N, C-alpha and C positions, 0 to 999 in steps of 0.2 A: 469796673471802676466807674466813677461818675465823671462828668465833665467832658473834655475834648478827647474822646477815645480815638477819633480819626487821626488827630495830630500825633498822638502817641504811636499809632501804628506806622505812620509815615516816618516819624523820627527814628523808630527802631529799624525800619527797612533801610533808610538812608544810611544810618550809621553802620549797619551790618555790611553794607557793600563798600563803604569808604573809610571806615575807621577800625583798623585792627585792634586798637586798644580796648574795644568793648569786652573782649574775652581774654586778652593776653596777646603779646606781640609776637612770640616766637613759636615755631612749630614744635621744637623740642621742649618738653616740660622740665621744670626744675622742682625738685623736692625741697621745700623750705624748712623742713624739720617737723618734729612732733608738736602738736598742739594739745595742751592739757585741757581735757573736756570732762566736766563732771558727769557721771553716769555712763561713761564710755571707757572701755579698757584701754584702747590705743587708737589714736587718730593722727593722721599726718596731713600736711598742707602741700598740695602740688599745684604749681602754676607760677605766675610771675607778678612782680610788683608789690610783694608783701614781705614783711620781716616778722619772724616768730620768736617770741621769748616766753617760755613757760605757757601761761594761759592768755598771753596778749598777742594780738595780731595788728601790726601797723600797716595800713593799706594806703598805697600811693595812687594817685590819679592814673588812669589808663592801666588797669590791672584786672586780673581774673584768676581765681583759684577754685579748686575743688577739694573736698575732704576725701582722702584716700586711705586705704588700709595698710599701705606700705610706703617706704621712702625710696622711690625709684625715679630716676630722671627720664621718664617716658610716660606717654599717655597710654595706659593699659586699660582696655575695655572691661577687664575683670577686676580692676583695682578700685573703682569708685565705691565708697561705702554707701550702703542703702539704709536709711533710717526709717523704720516703721513708726510713725508719729501719732497714730490714732490713740486717744486716751492719754497722751503725754503733753508736756509743756517744754518748749525751748526757751531758755533764758540767757541773756548776755547783757553786758554793759557797753554802751555806745558813747563815743566822744566825737561829735560832728561839728565841733566849734570852728573848724577850718574848712568845712565842706560847704561852699557857697552856692548861690543861686545858679541854675543851669547845670548843676552837678547831680549825680545820682549814685549814692552808696547803697548797693542792693545786697540783701541777704535773702536767698530764696531756695526753693526745692524744685528739682526737675527730675524727670524719669530718664536719667543718663545711665548708660549709653543709649543712643538711638538704635532702634532695631529695624531690620528690613522685614519683608513679608515672611521670611522663613524663620525669623527669630534670632538671626545673627547680627552682631554689632555692625553698624555702618558709619563710616567716618564723616560723611557729609561734605559740604563745600568749603569748610574753613580749615585749611591746613594748620593754622596756628592753634586750633582747639578741636582736634578730631573727636568724634562721638558726641559732640554737643547737640542739644535740641532744646526747644522751648515752644511756648504757645504762640509765638510770633514768627515761627519758621526761620529764625536766624540760623545760619549755616545750612539752610535748605531742608531742615528736618523738624517735623512737628513732634511734640510730646507734652503731657500735662505739666503745668508750671504753677507753683504756689509762691507768690511774693510775700515773704514774711515782713520785709521792710524794704521800701524804696524811699530814700530820704536824703535831704540835705539839712542845713541848720534852720531852714524856714518851714519845712513841711515833712510829713511822713505819711506814707500810704501802704496799705496791706491789701493784696488782691489774689484770690484764687482764680485759676484759668482751667476749666475743664476742656476735654477734647471729645469729639464725636466718637461714638462706638464704632470700632473697626472690626472687620472680619479676619484680621491678621494681627500679629504683634506690631506692625507698623501703623502709625497714626496718619490720617489723611487730612484732618482739619481740626482746628482748635478755636476756642473763643479768645480771640486776640485781646479784646478789651477787658474781659473778666468782670467780676462783681466785687468792687473794693470799697474801702473806707479811707478817708483822708482827714488829717488833723485840721485842714483849712475849713472843714465843715463846722468846727467848733471854735467860736471866737476866743482869742487870747489863750489858746490851749498849748501852742507849740511855737517856739521861736526864741530869738535873742532877747534877754532881759528878764528881770525878776517879776514882771507883770504877767508872765506866762505860767501856766501850770507846770510845763516843762521848759526850763530855761536852757536852751541848747548851747549856751556859752560854757556850760558845765556838763560833765558826764551824767548819764541817766540809764536806768535799767529798762530793758524791753523783755516782756514775757508774752509768748504766743501760745495759747492753749488750743488743742485740737480735740474737740469733743467727739466721742465715738468709741468704737471697740473693734478689734480684729475678728471677733467672733470665733467660731470653732476651726476656722481654716478652710471649711468647705465653701464653694462658690455661693455668693448671695448672703452669707451670714455676717459679713463685716458691715459696719455702719459708720458714716461720717455726718455728724449732726450740727456742728457749730465750729466757729473759729473766732477767737477773741484775742485782741492785742491790748496789753496793759503796760503802760509806762509809769515808772515810779522815780521820784526824786525828792529827797529831803522831806519825807513824810507826805508828799502830795502824790496824787494818782490820776492818770488820764486813761480812760478805757474806750477802745473802739470795738464795738460788737459788729462783726462783719455782716453786711446786708445780705450775703448769700445764705439762704436757708438750707435746710436739709435736702430738699429736692435737687438743688444745684450741686451742693457738695457731694451728694451721693454719686454724681457723675465722675468724681475723682477717687472714689473709695478703693477701687482696685489698685491704683498707683500708690495711694497712701498706706494700704494694708501690706503691700509687697515691700514698701520702703522706697524713699526717694533720696536722691543725692543732694547734699548741701553745697551750694555754690555762692561765692561772694565776688561781686564785680564793682568797680568804681569807674564810671564813665560820664560823659556829657561834654558839651561844647558851648554853642551859642544859646541865647535865650529861647529861640524858636524850637530848638531840639527838646527842651524840657518844659514847655508851657503846659502840657497835659498834667505834669506833676506839681509845679509851683507857680503857674502863670499868674494867679490872683495875688500871690504873696511877694512876687519879685517883679522887678522892672526888666531892663534890657541887659542885666549883668551877664557876663560870660564866664564860663567855668574854665578859668586859666589863672596862672600866676598864684598870688597869695590867696585867691578865692578857690583854688583847687589844691588846698593843702592836705596833709595826711589825715586820715580817719583812724581811729583806734577802736577796735572791738576786743573785748576781753571777758574772761570769766564765763565762758560758755558752759552750760550744763543742761542736761535733759532729765526731767523728773516724770514718773519714777525712773530710776536708773535701769539700764539694760543688764541682763544676766551676763556673766563672764562669757566672752566669745561673741557677743552681739554688740552692735548691730551687724548685720550680715553683709557679705559680698553678694553681688547680683548672681553670680554663678551661672552655669549652663551655657556659657558663651564660647566654650572650647578653650584650648590652651593658648597662652601667650606665645610670643616669638621664641623665647628661651625654651619653653616647654616643648614647642613644636620641634625645635632642633634636637632636643634630647630624645624625644620619641622617634624622630627620623633616624638618628644614629643608632638607637637601641634596636629598632626593627631592622634597619639595614645590616647591622652587625650580626643579628641572629640569622638573617637570610643568607649572609655570606658564609657563616659557619656551617649552616645546613647544606649549602651548595658544595662547599669544600669536602664536608663529610661524605656526601653522596658520591661525588666524583672520585674520591680516593677511598672508597669503602673497603676495597680489597686490602689496602695498606693498613687501615685502622683495625680490620678484623685480624690480620696477621699479627699486628702488634699486640692486640689483646690476647690472642692465642699464645704468643711467646711469653707474655707477662704471666699468664696463668700457669704455663708449664714450668717456668722458672720458679714461681712461688711454690708449686707442688713439689718440684725437685729438691728445693732447699729445705723443705719441711720433712722430707723423708730421708732417713739415714740408712745406708746400706751397711749392715753389721758385718758383712763378709769382707768389706774393704777397709776395716779398721775405723769405722765411724765417718768416712768421707761421704758427703752428701751424694745422692744419686745423680745430682746435676753434673757431676764430673764423669759419670758413666751412663750417658743416655743410651737408650735402646733404639738405635737407628733413627733418632730424631733429627740429627744434624744440627741441633741448636747449640750443643756444647761439645765440640770436638775434643779428642784426647789431648791435643797440645794445650788446650785451656786448662785441663786438669793438671797437667805436668807443670804449667806455669804457675798455678796457684798452690802447688804442693808445699813450697817453703813457708807459706803463710799459715800452715795448719798447726804449728807449734811443736813443742818437744815430744808430745805423746803421739802425734799423728792422728789423734781423735778430735774431730771437729767440735763436737758438743762439749767434750771434757775441757778443751783449751779455751772455750768461751765462758766457762763457769768459774 
């Protein structure tokens, strides 16, 4: 980004330690329901501070959500949907008319969940949003971040943040400032009033295109060449070509080709917190009260659309808690049955022998005893004593022939 990058870093760090609303207030996640997204088969919204109705998301101040693959009231490291965006465009409609100076309505991509050096998910320092990571080490964890939109009704900024190459799945450092573009660089481009190309008193469309391709899937074949943000309203168009060229963007190619998680947050407080974003466009306004009203995001779509069953889950992070319990019970049950079978093997072998002998005895008929099965006349086996034969004799029927009376 351009401008006061240092103030932005300080603001993020200060808010991370003091304001839980940055990412959502509660440790337990809440599934807000299914969000209709064009180009995606199924998508759900998990987090706090939003209301979902069809394709519309109403976002309140001090909120944070992620797009997930299922509707579960829990933060599951396997549940974050990953969106491979190279060669695709993300489009949505934004209404920021009530989002004032000092506020930040952010739509962005991160490589969530954060991973440790062994490649397993790690919760980080934020109990209210486990597995979170970004390029400013919020929640104590680094990962690539691509800010599609950080905005209020006076300004909009788009910024990619690459991370240093790491020898393990865990990132150790990222470009906190990134290389972004802001509408305040273009006079009369964005703000309240008809004199602007985009009049933020009314809804407008945002499209972000990610130039590149995933390649063959082999290492080194994917490319990330460009990022362009286009805003449209009433036949007017405002374009921000990102200043980060292919060499910088290629530093994010692995994350983009694997797919990144979509995150939406709405945060901000005093003017000093957000000067890096809107300083030259705003005075000392505070993000509170009527100036921290609801934002509306709607009609999300991704072009070209994903094939059915995509985008994919991150996978490879092991089972969740429910699956672990199931596997534990399954393995434990099998071990218990094996132990019992071994300890009582004499009983089970005798029972098997008895069953086989009974079956054989009932299938063979002794013609010399009038058709009574040999089971009633065992040869010194001890399994069917004579009294059993006598007790069963009345059941043989009028002919005394076992087979004849069954037919």
